[in-house]
KEKE-3310 file (N, C-alpha, C; in steps of 0.2 Angstrom, whole numbers, plus 5000, padded with zeros to 4 digits):
npx = (4972:4971:4964:4973:4983:4976:4974:4988:4992:4983:4988:5001:4997:4991:5001:5009:5001:5000:5013:5014:5004:5010:5016:5012:5004:5013:5016:5013:5015:5003:5002:4990:4987:4989:5002:5017:5028:5023:5027:5027:5032:5043:5059:5066:5082:5095:5106:5123:5129:5140:5142:5149:5154:5143:5132:5121:5112:5103:5086:5072:5062:5045:5046:5055:5051:5035:5018:5004:4989:4989:5002:5019:5031:5047:5058:5072:5081:5090:5097:5100:5112:5120:5136:5144:5138:5140:5153:5155:5148:5156:5168:5163:5159:5172:5178:5174:5178:5169:5164:5163:5164:5155:5144:5139:5139:5128:5116:5112:5097:5089:5079:5080:5073:5071:5067:5072:5073:5059:5051:5056:5063:5065:5071:5061:5048:5049:5040:5040:5031:5035:5041:5052:5062:5073:5085:5101:5114:5106:5102:5092:5086:5081:5081:5089:5095:5106:5108:5118:5122:5125:5134:5147:5145:5152:5148:5136:5127:5119:5106:5102:5088:5083:5093:5096:5105:5105:5112:5112:5099:5084:5089:5090:5098:5102:5109:5120:5128:5141:5153:5165:5162:5158:5156:5168:5178:5174:5168:5155:5139:5130:5117:5110:5095:5083:5071:5055:5052:5058:5050:5038:5026:5032:5034:5046:5055:5061:5065:5070:5079:5086:5094:5094:5093:5081:5078:5065:5056:5041:5035:5043:5056:5073:5086:5095:5103:5112:5117:5127:5144:5147:5153:5148:5151:5149:5136:5125:5110:5102:5088:5089:5094:5090:5082:5081:5071:5076:5073:5078:5084:5099:5112:5123:5140:5151:5147:5133:5136:5146:5145:5142:5130:5114:5107:5097:5082:5071:5071:5071:5062:5072:5065:5056:5043:5032:5021:5017:5023:5026:5027:5030:5029:5033:5021:5021:5022)
npy = (5044:5051:5041:5031:5036:5037:5024:5020:5027:5021:5008:5010:5015:5003:4994:5001:5000:4986:4983:4990:4983:4971:4972:4969:4973:4967:4968:4979:4993:5002:5010:5011:5011:5013:5017:5007:5003:4990:4974:4963:4967:4975:4977:4986:4992:4993:5003:5010:5009:5012:5016:5026:5037:5042:5050:5046:5036:5021:5017:5007:5014:5022:5035:5038:5032:5030:5027:5036:5044:5039:5040:5035:5041:5045:5051:5061:5064:5076:5076:5083:5076:5067:5072:5061:5051:5056:5055:5041:5039:5047:5039:5029:5035:5039:5027:5024:5034:5045:5062:5068:5080:5088:5087:5092:5086:5079:5068:5059:5052:5040:5032:5016:5007:4991:4979:4966:4949:4948:4955:4953:4956:4953:4958:4969:4982:4997:5008:5023:5035:5050:5063:5075:5083:5097:5100:5106:5095:5083:5067:5059:5043:5032:5016:5001:4985:4971:4953:4952:4942:4932:4938:4950:4968:4978:4969:4962:4971:4987:4998:5014:5022:5035:5048:5062:5076:5088:5100:5103:5108:5101:5093:5078:5061:5047:5031:5017:5003:4992:4977:4982:4995:5007:5019:5021:5021:5030:5026:5022:5022:5036:5049:5065:5075:5088:5093:5100:5104:5096:5095:5093:5080:5067:5054:5042:5031:5015:5003:4987:4975:4961:4967:4981:4996:5007:5023:5034:5049:5055:5047:5050:5045:5047:5042:5030:5014:5003:4986:4983:4980:4974:4962:4947:4948:4961:4964:4961:4958:4949:4936:4928:4936:4944:4958:4969:4982:4998:5011:5026:5040:5047:5056:5069:5063:5057:5062:5068:5077:5086:5100:5104:5104:5109:5113:5120:5122:5126:5118:5105:5090:5082:5075:5063:5058:5044:5040:5029:5012:5003:4988:4981:4967:4957:4949:4932:4924)
npz = (4846:4859:4866:4866:4874:4886:4889:4891:4902:4911:4911:4917:4929:4934:4935:4944:4955:4957:4960:4972:4979:4983:4995:5012:5028:5041:5055:5068:5080:5087:5097:5105:5118:5136:5147:5151:5138:5126:5132:5124:5112:5114:5122:5135:5136:5149:5159:5158:5142:5135:5122:5108:5116:5123:5135:5143:5154:5152:5155:5162:5166:5169:5168:5158:5147:5140:5136:5130:5126:5113:5108:5109:5121:5123:5134:5139:5153:5164:5179:5195:5206:5221:5226:5229:5222:5209:5208:5206:5194:5185:5184:5177:5165:5161:5158:5145:5138:5138:5139:5154:5159:5154:5162:5178:5194:5189:5182:5167:5161:5150:5137:5128:5117:5111:5098:5098:5097:5098:5089:5073:5056:5039:5023:5022:5024:5033:5043:5052:5061:5067:5079:5086:5098:5095:5101:5106:5108:5109:5102:5094:5087:5075:5070:5063:5067:5064:5069:5082:5090:5081:5071:5075:5077:5065:5056:5057:5051:5049:5049:5047:5049:5053:5059:5070:5074:5087:5086:5073:5067:5060:5049:5043:5044:5035:5035:5031:5038:5037:5037:5031:5027:5036:5049:5056:5047:5039:5027:5025:5018:5017:5018:5018:5022:5021:5033:5036:5049:5063:5074:5070:5065:5055:5042:5043:5034:5028:5015:5011:5000:4993:4984:4985:4995:5001:5006:5013:5015:5021:5011:5000:4991:4995:4996:4990:4991:4981:4980:4971:4968:4980:4991:4999:5013:5015:5012:5021:5020:5015:5013:5024:5033:5047:5055:5069:5077:5083:5095:5101:5112:5112:5122:5120:5117:5104:5092:5093:5104:5099:5098:5111:5125:5128:5142:5149:5160:5152:5141:5144:5149:5136:5121:5112:5101:5096:5084:5077:5073:5059:5050:5035:5024:5010:5000:4997:4981)
capx = (4978:4969:4962:4979:4986:4973:4976:4995:4991:4980:4993:5006:4994:4989:5008:5011:4996:5002:5019:5012:5000:5014:5017:5006:5006:5014:5016:5013:5013:5000:5002:4984:4986:4993:5007:5023:5028:5021:5033:5027:5035:5049:5063:5070:5089:5096:5113:5128:5131:5147:5143:5149:5155:5137:5132:5115:5111:5096:5082:5065:5057:5040:5048:5059:5047:5028:5013:4999:4986:4990:5009:5025:5035:5053:5061:5079:5081:5096:5095:5105:5113:5125:5143:5147:5135:5143:5160:5154:5146:5162:5172:5160:5160:5179:5180:5173:5180:5164:5166:5160:5165:5149:5140:5142:5135:5122:5116:5107:5094:5085:5077:5082:5069:5073:5062:5076:5070:5052:5049:5062:5061:5070:5068:5054:5048:5048:5038:5039:5029:5038:5043:5056:5065:5079:5089:5108:5116:5102:5104:5087:5087:5076:5086:5088:5102:5106:5109:5125:5124:5128:5140:5147:5144:5147:5147:5129:5123:5115:5102:5099:5082:5084:5097:5096:5109:5102:5116:5111:5092:5080:5093:5091:5103:5101:5115:5120:5135:5143:5159:5171:5159:5155:5158:5175:5183:5170:5166:5148:5134:5125:5114:5106:5089:5080:5064:5052:5053:5058:5045:5031:5026:5034:5035:5053:5054:5066:5063:5076:5078:5093:5098:5095:5090:5078:5075:5061:5053:5034:5034:5047:5063:5079:5092:5095:5110:5112:5122:5133:5149:5149:5153:5143:5152:5147:5129:5121:5103:5098:5082:5090:5097:5084:5084:5076:5070:5078:5071:5081:5087:5106:5113:5131:5143:5156:5143:5128:5139:5151:5144:5140:5124:5110:5104:5092:5076:5066:5072:5071:5066:5073:5059:5054:5036:5031:5014:5016:5029:5023:5032:5027:5033:5031:5017:5024:5017)
capy = (5046:5052:5035:5027:5039:5036:5017:5020:5030:5016:5003:5012:5015:4996:4992:5004:4997:4979:4983:4992:4978:4966:4973:4968:4974:4961:4969:4986:4995:5009:5014:5013:5009:5018:5014:5005:5000:4983:4969:4958:4970:4979:4977:4992:4991:4997:5004:5014:5005:5014:5017:5032:5042:5045:5052:5044:5029:5019:5014:5005:5018:5025:5042:5039:5029:5028:5028:5040:5048:5037:5040:5033:5046:5044:5057:5060:5069:5078:5077:5084:5070:5069:5072:5054:5047:5058:5052:5034:5040:5050:5034:5025:5038:5039:5021:5023:5041:5050:5069:5069:5087:5092:5087:5094:5083:5078:5062:5059:5046:5040:5025:5013:5002:4986:4973:4960:4942:4949:4957:4954:4956:4952:4961:4972:4990:4999:5015:5026:5042:5052:5069:5075:5090:5099:5104:5105:5089:5078:5063:5054:5039:5026:5012:4993:4981:4964:4949:4953:4935:4928:4942:4956:4974:4980:4963:4960:4976:4992:5002:5020:5025:5042:5051:5069:5079:5094:5106:5104:5106:5100:5090:5071:5057:5040:5028:5010:5001:4984:4976:4987:5001:5009:5026:5021:5022:5035:5023:5020:5026:5041:5055:5069:5078:5093:5092:5107:5105:5089:5095:5090:5073:5065:5047:5040:5024:5011:4996:4984:4969:4958:4970:4988:4999:5014:5027:5039:5054:5056:5044:5052:5042:5052:5039:5023:5011:4997:4982:4984:4974:4973:4955:4944:4951:4968:4965:4956:4960:4943:4934:4925:4941:4947:4964:4972:4990:5002:5018:5029:5046:5048:5063:5070:5058:5059:5066:5073:5082:5090:5108:5105:5102:5114:5110:5124:5119:5127:5113:5099:5085:5081:5071:5060:5055:5040:5039:5021:5009:4998:4984:4978:4962:4955:4943:4927:4922)
capz = (4850:4866:4870:4867:4880:4892:4890:4893:4909:4915:4911:4922:4936:4937:4936:4950:4960:4958:4964:4979:4983:4985:5002:5017:5035:5045:5062:5070:5087:5086:5104:5107:5125:5140:5152:5149:5131:5126:5133:5119:5106:5116:5128:5137:5139:5155:5161:5153:5137:5133:5114:5105:5121:5125:5142:5146:5157:5149:5161:5160:5170:5165:5167:5152:5141:5142:5131:5133:5121:5107:5106:5113:5122:5126:5137:5142:5159:5167:5186:5200:5211:5226:5224:5229:5216:5203:5207:5203:5187:5182:5183:5172:5159:5159:5156:5138:5136:5138:5142:5160:5161:5152:5167:5185:5199:5186:5178:5161:5160:5144:5135:5122:5116:5105:5097:5097:5099:5099:5082:5068:5050:5033:5017:5023:5024:5040:5043:5059:5061:5073:5079:5092:5099:5091:5106:5105:5112:5108:5096:5093:5082:5073:5066:5063:5068:5063:5075:5085:5092:5075:5069:5079:5074:5060:5051:5057:5047:5053:5044:5051:5046:5054:5065:5070:5080:5089:5084:5065:5067:5054:5045:5046:5041:5034:5034:5031:5040:5036:5039:5028:5026:5042:5051:5058:5041:5035:5021:5025:5014:5021:5015:5023:5018:5025:5035:5037:5056:5066:5079:5067:5063:5048:5041:5041:5031:5024:5013:5008:4997:4992:4979:4986:5001:4999:5012:5011:5020:5019:5005:4995:4991:4994:4997:4987:4990:4978:4982:4966:4968:4987:4992:5004:5019:5015:5011:5026:5019:5012:5015:5030:5038:5051:5059:5074:5077:5089:5096:5107:5112:5115:5124:5120:5112:5099:5086:5096:5109:5097:5099:5118:5127:5131:5148:5153:5162:5147:5135:5147:5146:5129:5120:5105:5101:5090:5083:5076:5070:5055:5046:5029:5021:5003:4999:4993:4976)
cpx = (4976:4967:4968:4983:4983:4974:4983:4995:4988:4984:4998:5003:4993:4996:5010:5007:4998:5008:5018:5008:5004:5016:5011:5008:5007:5014:5016:5012:5010:4999:4995:4982:4989:4997:5014:5023:5027:5027:5033:5031:5042:5053:5067:5077:5090:5104:5117:5130:5137:5148:5144:5151:5149:5137:5126:5116:5104:5093:5076:5060:5052:5042:5052:5056:5040:5023:5007:4996:4988:4997:5013:5029:5041:5056:5068:5079:5088:5094:5101:5106:5119:5132:5146:5144:5139:5150:5160:5153:5152:5167:5169:5160:5167:5181:5178:5174:5175:5166:5162:5160:5159:5143:5143:5137:5128:5122:5110:5104:5090:5082:5079:5078:5071:5068:5066:5073:5063:5049:5055:5060:5067:5067:5061:5054:5045:5046:5037:5037:5031:5039:5047:5059:5071:5085:5097:5110:5112:5104:5099:5089:5082:5080:5085:5095:5101:5107:5116:5127:5127:5134:5140:5146:5151:5145:5140:5125:5119:5112:5099:5094:5082:5088:5097:5101:5107:5106:5115:5103:5089:5083:5093:5096:5101:5107:5115:5127:5136:5150:5165:5168:5155:5159:5165:5180:5180:5169:5159:5144:5129:5123:5110:5100:5086:5073:5062:5053:5053:5053:5038:5032:5028:5035:5042:5052:5060:5063:5069:5075:5086:5097:5099:5091:5088:5076:5071:5058:5046:5033:5038:5054:5068:5086:5092:5103:5109:5118:5128:5138:5151:5148:5149:5144:5150:5140:5125:5113:5100:5092:5083:5093:5091:5087:5079:5076:5073:5076:5074:5083:5094:5107:5121:5134:5147:5153:5138:5131:5144:5151:5141:5133:5120:5106:5099:5085:5070:5066:5071:5064:5067:5067:5059:5047:5035:5024:5012:5023:5025:5028:5028:5031:5029:5026:5020:5019:5018)
cpy = (5047:5046:5031:5030:5037:5028:5016:5022:5025:5010:5004:5012:5008:4993:4994:5001:4990:4979:4985:4987:4972:4966:4972:4970:4968:4962:4977:4987:5002:5013:5016:5010:5014:5014:5013:5002:4993:4979:4964:4961:4973:4977:4984:4990:4995:4998:5009:5009:5006:5015:5025:5038:5045:5046:5048:5037:5027:5016:5011:5008:5021:5032:5043:5036:5027:5030:5031:5044:5046:5037:5037:5039:5044:5051:5056:5066:5070:5080:5079:5078:5072:5069:5065:5050:5049:5056:5045:5035:5043:5044:5030:5028:5039:5033:5020:5030:5046:5057:5070:5076:5091:5091:5089:5092:5082:5071:5062:5052:5046:5033:5023:5007:4997:4981:4967:4954:4943:4950:4958:4953:4955:4955:4964:4979:4992:5006:5017:5033:5045:5060:5070:5082:5091:5102:5102:5100:5083:5074:5057:5050:5034:5022:5004:4990:4974:4960:4949:4946:4931:4931:4948:4962:4976:4975:4961:4965:4981:4996:5008:5023:5033:5044:5058:5071:5086:5101:5108:5103:5105:5096:5082:5067:5050:5037:5020:5008:4994:4983:4981:4994:5003:5016:5027:5023:5027:5033:5021:5024:5030:5046:5059:5073:5083:5092:5099:5108:5098:5089:5093:5083:5072:5057:5046:5033:5021:5005:4993:4977:4966:4962:4978:4990:5006:5017:5033:5043:5056:5053:5046:5049:5047:5049:5032:5020:5004:4993:4983:4978:4973:4965:4953:4947:4958:4969:4960:4958:4955:4941:4931:4930:4945:4953:4966:4979:4992:5009:5021:5036:5046:5055:5064:5065:5061:5063:5071:5078:5086:5098:5109:5103:5108:5111:5114:5120:5121:5122:5106:5097:5085:5075:5068:5057:5050:5038:5032:5019:5003:4994:4980:4972:4960:4949:4938:4924:4915)
cpz = (4858:4870:4871:4873:4886:4894:4893:4900:4913:4916:4917:4929:4938:4938:4943:4956:4962:4962:4971:4983:4985:4993:5006:5024:5039:5052:5063:5077:5085:5092:5106:5114:5129:5145:5149:5142:5131:5127:5128:5113:5108:5122:5129:5140:5145:5156:5156:5148:5134:5125:5113:5110:5123:5133:5146:5149:5155:5155:5158:5164:5166:5164:5160:5146:5143:5136:5134:5127:5114:5104:5111:5114:5126:5128:5140:5147:5161:5174:5190:5205:5216:5223:5224:5224:5210:5202:5204:5195:5183:5180:5177:5165:5157:5156:5148:5135:5134:5141:5148:5162:5158:5157:5174:5190:5196:5183:5173:5161:5153:5143:5128:5121:5110:5104:5096:5100:5100:5092:5078:5061:5045:5027:5018:5022:5031:5040:5050:5058:5068:5073:5086:5092:5095:5095:5105:5110:5112:5102:5096:5087:5081:5068:5067:5064:5067:5069:5077:5088:5087:5072:5073:5074:5071:5055:5051:5053:5052:5048:5048:5047:5046:5060:5064:5076:5081:5086:5076:5064:5060:5048:5047:5041:5041:5032:5034:5033:5039:5038:5037:5027:5032:5044:5053:5053:5037:5028:5020:5020:5018:5017:5020:5018:5023:5027:5037:5045:5059:5072:5077:5066:5056:5048:5039:5040:5028:5021:5009:5005:4996:4988:4981:4993:4999:5005:5009:5017:5017:5012:4999:4996:4990:4995:4995:4987:4987:4980:4977:4967:4975:4988:4998:5011:5020:5013:5015:5026:5014:5015:5022:5035:5041:5055:5064:5074:5084:5089:5102:5106:5116:5117:5124:5115:5107:5093:5089:5101:5106:5098:5106:5119:5130:5136:5152:5154:5156:5142:5138:5149:5138:5127:5112:5106:5095:5090:5081:5073:5066:5051:5041:5026:5014:5003:4995:4987:4975)
residu = (MET:LYS:SER:PHE:PHE:CYS:LEU:LEU:VAL:LEU:PHE:TYR:PHE:LEU:VAL:SER:LEU:SER:ALA:GLU:SER:GLN:TRP:HIS:LEU:SER:TRP:SER:ASP:GLU:PHE:ASP:TYR:GLU:GLY:ALA:PRO:SER:SER:GLU:ASN:TRP:THR:LEU:LEU:GLU:GLY:TYR:LEU:GLY:PHE:ASN:LYS:GLU:LEU:GLN:ARG:TYR:THR:SER:ASP:LEU:ARG:ASN:ALA:TYR:VAL:LYS:ASP:GLY:VAL:LEU:ARG:ILE:GLU:ALA:HIS:ILE:ASP:ARG:ILE:SER:PHE:SER:ARG:PHE:LYS:GLN:ILE:LYS:GLU:ILE:LEU:LYS:SER:PHE:ASP:ALA:ASP:TYR:LYS:LYS:LEU:SER:ASN:GLN:GLU:VAL:THR:SER:ALA:ARG:MET:VAL:SER:TYR:ARG:LYS:LYS:GLU:PHE:SER:ASN:ALA:LYS:VAL:GLU:VAL:ARG:ALA:ARG:PHE:CYS:ASP:THR:ARG:GLY:THR:TRP:PRO:ALA:ILE:TRP:LEU:LEU:GLY:ASP:GLU:SER:LYS:LYS:PRO:TRP:PRO:ASP:CYS:GLY:GLU:ILE:ASP:ILE:MET:GLU:HIS:VAL:GLY:TYR:ASN:PRO:ASN:ILE:ILE:HIS:SER:SER:VAL:HIS:THR:LYS:ASP:TYR:ASN:PHE:LYS:GLY:TRP:LYS:HIS:SER:THR:LYS:THR:THR:LYS:VAL:GLY:SER:VAL:LYS:ASP:PHE:HIS:ILE:TYR:ALA:VAL:GLU:TRP:THR:GLU:ASN:GLU:ILE:GLN:PHE:SER:LEU:ASN:GLY:ASN:VAL:TYR:HIS:ILE:LEU:LYS:ARG:GLY:ASP:ARG:ASP:ASP:ASN:ASN:TRP:PRO:PHE:MET:LYS:ASP:ASP:TYR:TYR:HIS:ILE:ILE:LEU:ASN:ILE:ALA:VAL:GLY:GLY:GLY:TRP:GLY:GLY:GLN:LYS:GLY:ILE:ARG:LYS:SER:GLN:SER:VAL:LEU:PRO:TYR:TRP:MET:GLU:ILE:ASP:TYR:VAL:ARG:VAL:PHE:GLU:LYS:ILE:GLU:GLU)
# end
């Protein structure tokens, strides 16, 4: 009986090992260099993008995104500016209903890095080892987006590996948005889980196939979305649906700014550090 039990354990171990060995590392950025983020891997978007009533202007400046000591660091700054410049920014923020009153002759800058048209993947596993501040008003995110040049959002699909809002510290959110299942109708699939401290490094990951999407924290799966009876329009996760990676810190906005923004010098700049980004794909048999 004992030998049978040992054989059974060995069988399940080999099955598990075989399933795991189907994945191979297809691309990574280990941030083992210094200076600007690699232009082969990333584009840094610029300007006020007008999303979600957020306050930040994205830049490609080293001040907002740089690599040093083996990590990528994204920083969001709040700076005093002239009254005339603030008047211009005020009009920009008003144009997409952002709450400019949260700023007083100040401008917020941050970074939004995308791998669009450089590194894109289908039915893959993405792991990001990261840590970030938990300051009220911050909204760091690690996420994937489909090709909006082929289908507009949300039809293109969005996979949020990790979102964190500073007023709710150490709680992370994972979500999936599609044509009819997205945050505008509060019908999207989302789940939260607690992290010991977001200021410590953790591995945030997702893997997806044509049938389901799994989210994990430090290797532990906590959120599974199965396709179920979703039609093709609401399941843009097939082999020919490619996604790119986005890393950013938003400030304020309809979600991140709900409880105000803490702007004291003791908490600035807001920050997020990425130790690595790794993408695994299945070995074709």
